[in-house]
C-alpha angles and dihedrals in degrees: 000000000000112000116218099194135164124105110067108029146069110275155191140237136235131223150227117138133171135351114274089237097043089082118212114342117230106281112197114215089199122035129197107248127206124209115227128199098160113128118234094239090058097051121122111233105197143022088217114088112240094015125103118203104229104176142347125213117197123194114191136181115225122262128262114308145170116283121278095230141031108227136158128303090023097063092103096047109119118224105185111215089224085074085072096055115122119262104232095224090059097052096107108162107254136167120217108214137169124259085230093054130267130050127350113286116256112264114217088183092064091046089055094044092059089061092059106072129178125213104277094044102270117125132218127286097014128145112247132209088262090054091050092053092048089053091049090050092052089051090052089052091051090050091050090052104039105026106029104029106029096021087216095139126047114262090236124051112278109184097209091056098059131056120186129190134169140181115256098268125106092229093057096041093047092043086056091049087054093050091049091050090058094041093050096046095246132202090023088057121034119196115236089237136018116283113244120238111188122216127189127221110260093247088061100038116138099165092088135024097283100214092158093067100032110068091187093056092041091054093052106036138011131139088249090062095045098094093055093046091046090054088060102036110029115069113237094009099112094047093047093044090054091048091047092051091049089054090055094042093246124142115255093236092062090082096211114203124237086206090065093046093047087054091054092046096047094046093050094043093048090056093045094250124147120266115222108263093233090063100046094090090047098053097098095046092046091054093046097050093041092054091049089049093049089055090051091048096052099036104023130226116313089269093050102042097098089057105031101051096050091047090049104043104003095099091050090049089049088053091050092054092045091052089051092051089049090049091057097042099044126068091202136033139086115344095188126035119192125196122186110209147145142273092261089058097048094043093049091050091050091054091049091051090044090234110156114244120192106212118317134350105261126232112287092007111166128217110191131193114196119192119205132181130205118194089215103040108025129238130341134191126213116194118202128186120190088352096304124115113243128216106220121211106247095037121100094213141021087272116058122217110240088249092054092046093050091048090056093048101039095087090059101042116116123175116210094260091050092048092051091048093052092043093048092237142111131207088260096052091045094054091044090053089052089067093056121102112292121268117186117242102225110224099041 
């Protein structure tokens, strides 16, 4: 069964950090620390008069990582395994547990990743030291906003206030650990026990478009199908794809993906590594086509959008709304809910919200949903992306009324039973499929 959890338990955070071409963000080795003695019952909960901040949901992309594939002309690129060593300041004690109870579910993705090794010993899709630092910095920013400025969270870790959840990839789980370390003022403050990060079994995953366990979605849209769809739907793509493959000495029928090459370029550039000279003149086109293809992957072609987007991000949107309802109806429970996800998740949600996105969600990008309540006027929602408040179409003001927000989201909401019905699956068939031979989900 899918578990829509949030209000009421210890939790986990999500991650997206810095732009791939921003390079490494300033990572302070020593931070100014503030001593707090304010009691929880005396905290202010909003900078807006008359509004009480009830809960905050943070969706994050993971931090910078090694590329997901080894492709020409990047075969000789050296990714030293020491780049994956833990940054001491991020080593907050955490425990990865299942949403169903017990230990973390087995990750077949991670088992496969260890078989794909770069020169230098690092393997694909792994969080680097840069990514860890990005996550920590994001956590520090969250602490500044919600602990120091708004005094919404307690200055010392209070388990019932924070819920954390990650997809079942090391890079998302460890990114979340880094975010929590910054948020909880680690290593200055050390929690008395490890902080729980919940992880769902892959058959129940809702933190990315789950094409593996939704045959309907898999038939319409996957990153593997993107080059063929782009040939038909993105002007100039086919001609430039063929030229690009000729440059690399690849046959035209191979249908190389600009998404895959954008990943290689962004990873190498983020870590200050040299880009192959043959690709320098292609950088702009690669990023343009890859971004257009990402939009097509997460929302479908114009004919498919009404089906693809709800199947991809509908379950997560349903969870967001449920957590908001719980936040309004319960006097206690999680104040902040953190979800560590992927670019496809963030980009899909931005499309659903109609928030403009220039290009690609950066590493450790954060998409935040703040829920407020006014005794006089009801509930309000403020959406922030990369720290900036967003004016949503369909809302009269920067803050949406709860009614306005639900109206925007209602066309994408899919409860677990509806998702299974449209995918042609059941919980039993999904979990049975999870025992079949491994097939890699391209994109994660």
